[in-house]
N, C-alpha and C positions, 0 to 999 in steps of 0.2 A: 591366711594366704593375704599377702601385700597387698593395700588398699590399690595400688595403682594396678596390680597386675588381675584384682577381680575388676576394677572398672574396665582395663582391655578386653579381658573376659566377656561380661557383659556386655559389650559393644558389638565384640564379633560375634556373639550368639544373635544380637539383634540384627545384623548385617546379613547373617545367613540365615535368618528366618526371613523377612524382606529379599530377599534372592531366593526365596523358593514361592513365594507370590505370583497366582499366575499373572501372564500379562491378558490385559485386556484387546491388545490390538498387537498383529503381529506383522510385518512385512517382510517376506522371504524373494530371493532367487532376484535380487536388484542392482543394481550398475552403483555402490553408492561412492560418491566424493563426499567427504564428510567437512574436508576444511580444517577438521583437527591434526595437523602434524603431528601428533601423538598417535595415530592411527588414519591415515589419510584414505585408506579406502576399506570399505565391508560390503557386504552382501546383504546384510538381514539386519533388522532392528526389532527391538521388544519396546512396546509402551504401558507405562501403567502409570496413575493417576497423575494424567497427562504428560510425563515427562519421559525421558529417554531411558526404562531399564538397563537393556543391552544395545549392545553396539556389536558386531561379528560375523561371522559364518552363521550360512544356514543353520550346520549340522548344533554350533554353540545358543543360537536365539530358540530352535525348537523346543527347548528344553523349556522355555518359558512359557508353552502352549497347554490350554487344559481344554477340558468340552463346551466352556463359556469364553473362549478366545477367538475373535475373531483373525483367520488369515488370508494375508494377501499377497496373491501372486505378484510379484511386478513385472512378470517374464521379460525378465535380463533388462528390465529398462534403466535408464538414468535416474537417480534419485538425488538430490542436493538438498541443503538447508531454506526452508520459507527464504524468499524474495524479501527485504526489506527496502523498502523505497525512502531513501534519507529525507526527498525534498516533496511534496505533496500540496495542494491544495485541496483536502478533500470532497468537500458541499461541489467545490468545482465538477470535480468529476462525476457527482451523483446528480448534478444539475444536466447532465448528458443526457440520461432517461427521461426526462420532465419534458423534452419539447420535442416534435419530431420534426424535420424539414422534408417534407413529399415532393417536393419540387422536382426533384429528377427522377420521380418514381413512376415509369411508363406503363409498366404491366401491372397484373391483379398478383403476379407470381412475385414481384421485389418488393410490392405493398405487404403482401403477406409476411415476406422474410423477413423486413426491417420492423413491423410492428411484434413479430415471436421475438425477434433479436432484443427492444427492447423492455417486452415486458417479460423475459426472462429473469431479469435481473432488478424492475421494480418492483418492493413491498406488495403483499397481495390487497387489493382496492386502493391502492396510489393511482391517481389519474395521467391517462396520458396524452396530454396537448398538443396538438400536429398544426401542419399550418401546408395551403399550396399545395390543394391534391386535384389530381386529373379529376376534371365530375364525370368522363368516360369510364372510369376504373371501378365506378359505383352502382352498384344494380341489387335487385333485392337476392340473387343469388351470391352476388359477393359478402353482403350483411352478413349469410348464413357462414361460408368461407372465412372471412375476417374471424368472427364469434371465437369458431374453433381453438383459433391462435393467443386469442385475449379472455379467456372464461373468468377471470380474477380480476381485471382491471378495466374500470371506465375509460371509453377513447373519445374524443373530440378532438377531430382533424378538419380543420377551414379549408374550403375550397379553394381555389384559383380565386375567385369572387369571395371575399371575406363576407357578402353577406350571408351564404349559406354555410352549413359546415354537416361533416358525417358524424353519426355517432352510433357507436355498438350496442350491444342489444344490454349490457349490463348500465351504459350510461342512460339509454332511454329509461330504463326502469327508475335510475337514480330519479331523472326529471318528473317520471309519474305518467309515463307512459307504458303500453305495452305493443311491446316490438314484435308480436305477431300482428298484430291491428292497426300499430298508425307507429313511427309512418314506415310503412314498407321495407322500403330499401335503405334507412337510417338517416334519410338525407332533410334537417329538421330547418327552415329559416323563421326571421321574424320573431314573433311569440314563443313559437315552439324552440327557436335555438335559444332564446333568453331565459325558458326556465330549464333546461339543460348546463346554461350555464350558470344559472344559481346556484344547481345541484354539487356545485366544484365546492370544494371546504376555502372557506375564507383564507387559511394561512396555507394554503397549498406551496405556495412559492415561498414561503419560509419555514415549513415543515421540518426543520433542520433533520431530525430522527428518523424520515423517512427520507429524504434525499442521501444523507450518509448510508443507510442501510443498501441502499441501491449500488453505493460508491462500493461499500464492501462488499455486495454478492459479486460485483462485478471484480474489483481486485484478486479477491478468492480462486477468478475463472481463472486468473492469469499466475496464479503461484506465488502472489506477494499477500506474506500474514502477517508483514508490520509495516505500516506507515510512520512517518513524521509528519505531520502535518502542522506546515507553515502559513497558511492562510490568518494567522492570528485575530481569527474570528472567538476565541472563547465557546468553544463548546463542550467543555471538561463534562457540566455536569449533564448534559444530553449523553454525550459518548455512558459515560459511568452508569445511566439508567439505560441506556441503550443495551450494556453490557448486563448488567443485571437481567435483562429479560430476554436474555440468549439471543439478543439483535445483531449483533457482531460477529462479523468472520474473520476480523482482522484486529490485531494489535494497534494500537493507536499511542503515539509518543505526541501530547498536544503544547504549540508553543504561541504564546500571547504576544499580541504588540507591545512593544517596549512602552510606548506610551500612556496604553491603557493601563498597564503595570505601574504606571509613574503614579495615575491619578489613584490608583485602588491596589496596595500589593497584595490583598489579600488573595486576588485571581489565580495567583502563583505561588504554588511554596519549593521547598527547595529543588534541585536537579533531581529529575528520574524519579519523582514522590508519587506513592500511586500503588497500584496493582499490577498482576500480570498482564491485564488486556486495555488498562487504561491509564496513562500516566501524564504528568506535567511537570513543572518546574524549567521551562524554556521562554527566554523570550527572543522576540525579531524585532528588527529595524532595518532600517535601506539607507546607504551614504553613496553617495556618483562622486565624490574625490574634489567634490566644487564647491556647492553652497555650506558646509558643517564647519561651524568653530570648533576647530579639533579640544582647545581646553573643554569647553564645555562634553563635546562628545565623549570626551575622557572619563569627566565628571557622573557621567550619568550610566556609561557602561563598568564604572567601578562601584557606582552604587549598587545597580542590580549582583555584580557580580558578589559583593561582598553581602548580599543576601542569600548567597547560595545557589543563586539561581545560574542556568546556562546561558548563555548570550550566542545567537544566530544571527548573522550580519550579512544582508544580501551587495554581494558589490559584483560589477562588471566593468573591466577595462584596467588597463595599467596601472592609471593613475589611482583609481577606487581604491585598487587592493594595498597599493601601497600604502595610502593614506591609513587605509583600516590597521594593517599592521604596525605600523608607526603607534596608532591610537592602543590595539588590545596590548602590544607592549609597556604602552604607559599606566596601562590599569593593572598589570600585572606587577608593575613596579611599587604602586601603590597599596596595592593588597597585601603581596609576598606570592610565595610560592604555595600553590596546591593542585589539586586534578580536576582542573575547571572544564577541560576541552571548550574553549572557546569554538565557533564556527566560521568560516567563510564560506556562506550561501553562493553557488554558481565560480565563485572565484574563477570567473573566464577571463583571459588574456593575462593568468598573472603570472611574474618575470621568474626565470629561474632563481635569481638572487630571492625575491621575496618569498618563495616555495623554502628556501633551505631557511630562512627568518622564521617562517610559520613553525618549520619543523620544529627547532629551537625551543621555544615555547608551548608545544603541545597541539597549536591550531589544529582544526579537524578541516579538511577542505572537502564538501560535501558539493560533489559536480554532475553534473547532469549530461552524458555523452550523446546523447541520442537529439537533446534540442541543439546542442552547439556544433556536434562533429559532420551533424548533416552538411555545414560550411568547411570543407576539405582544408581550410586556411582557418583554420579555428583558432591556431595559437595557442593551445591549451597544453603543455607538457605535461602528459600524464605519466609516457615511460621512465621522466624523469621524478616526477612524484613517487613511481614505483622503486625507483633506483635510491634513491636516498631515503627511505622508508618515511617517509611523510605519512601522515592521517588521511587517508582517502576513503569517504563514503560515497557510493553511486545513486543517483535517483534519476526521477525523469521530469520535475517540474509540471505534473501535471495539473491542473486541466489545460496547459497551455499546448501539451501533447499529450499521446497516447497516456498510460500507466504503464505499461507492459514491459518487464524489466527483459523478457530474448532482445527486444528492440534494444535499448540501452546497452545490452552485452554485446549485441551483433555491434554497432556504432564503434564500442570501446576498439573492434580488435578488428575493425575494415576501414580504417583512418590513415591510409599511410604511413609517414613518419609517426604519426601519433598515436599511434596503435600499440597496443598492451596484449600480455599473452590473456587467452582464455582463462586461465587457471584464474591471475589477478584480477580479470575483471568480476567474477564468481565471486573472488571472497571479497572484492568491496561492495557487493551488492547483496553482500551476508554478513560475513564477519566485520567488514570495515563498518557499514552501516551502524549496525551492533553497536559496534566501539562509540561511536557517535553519538548513541542513546544512552551509554553507560553502561548495558546490556549485553558486554561482550559476555559473562558469567554467567551469562540468562540464555541465551539465543546465538545465531548467528553460524554453529557447526553442529554438526553428529558427533555429539560426545554423550556419554551416560553423564544424567543425573540434569543436564540442558533440557529446556521445554520442546516437548516433541512437536516442533513447526518442521514442516517436510512437505516436497514434492516431489512428484514424479512425472518426468516428462516424455517423449513420443519418439526422440532423435537423442542421441549421445552428441550434445555439442562439443564435449573435446573433441569428437573425431569426425565429425561432419566436413564437409570444408566448410572456411567461416563465413563465405556469403551465404551458406544456409543456416545459419546459426537461426535466425528470426522467421524463418516454416516451422521452426519447434510449436508444438502446440503442448497445453496442461494435460495430462493423463487425470492427476489426482491433487489434491492440495489436501494436509492435514494440519491442524490448528488444536496444540494442546492434547493431540490425540484423538481428536474427533475428525474425521472425513467430511470438510464444509466443502465441496466440489468435486465432481465424479464428470469425466466427460460423457458426452453420449453418443 
């Protein structure tokens, strides 16, 4: 037999055998918007080895089912690719769950609800510190009631008079007390308060793994399966450790500070280097269009670019955007053409002429509609970006605001003359953001062979009234074929 024909036959046999292996997870009866132009709609998916083994009709996908397959009935709900937030300060999100402001809580039920919300996302054993608690809410009965919503996390909430604080049973035990005997209602003062405080780990405020785990748990509840961390804090080592121990529910692309990279180039490899869960290779900087020396900035950006690193620059205002595009153009002229995907973070109030220039050299516009569209006179030309085919990635800028992607999509679709279609907004929050991190072949659409990152929503945001998009909830979040969140 001809060697080429033999090789083709062997590959066909391997492919046929692979197709016969049962799926680990199958979702049927779904209203799937794939974001894949080759097959825009489907009703079922099969997942095997963390990737999409099949996308099609219920009948087609049921052939992947065996006795060991978990089958999820989506009950006709909308399924989308997992959301990818292109601009997040991840530890800032996690820190939301480290401090509880109780000043506005005037009933025991409100206090109970707030504590339950925080401890839902905190890693087991992490302390929750709070302040400004109304002492009238605290009694021995309240202690038992609140313990029931915080069994896995020590709590220490200072009263309005910070000389006293309320501690739950787990915190009392950490301080060496017996909750059934002392102190009976959980209120501690003086030396007793000091004993509790001394039980809080010394690294509590800088335990980045715990803080990032809280952020990851929360992101999963909002359907965010990938984030691009632009906080410039160089936590690649921490994130990789968390991924190895199964503590990440969110894929992370980490950007480090340009200045930090210049001091130590070893902190960033080439763009998008790493594994499926954690990658690096991005540097971030900020310009305001007034104080930078252009020639020096061109040198700095060109130096990072020549090392194969992706460069993302924060700009707000017409002047800053115009200046940055000139700088990026000069860097391209120095280093020659390649697939570098320079990024403008925010690109707020970028002019149409600059959008055209950005599109010509392949700059990605990483924009945050919920942050800026709250001002209806934002001046951001999103429809023009879509119309000329410029590269658009959407995100939140959390922790400045919530990381909720439905809030961003809602804003993008409900902004008067600046509105874009729901289809374009979802694509920019999935496939567009995947492109921004060199991962469009791996995620961003529901396509066979891609990572099985999926989200099922309570409402079909493509058919509800535009002003109801933000009311949707996440029913299920799947990352790499594993269900990482299910609504209660």
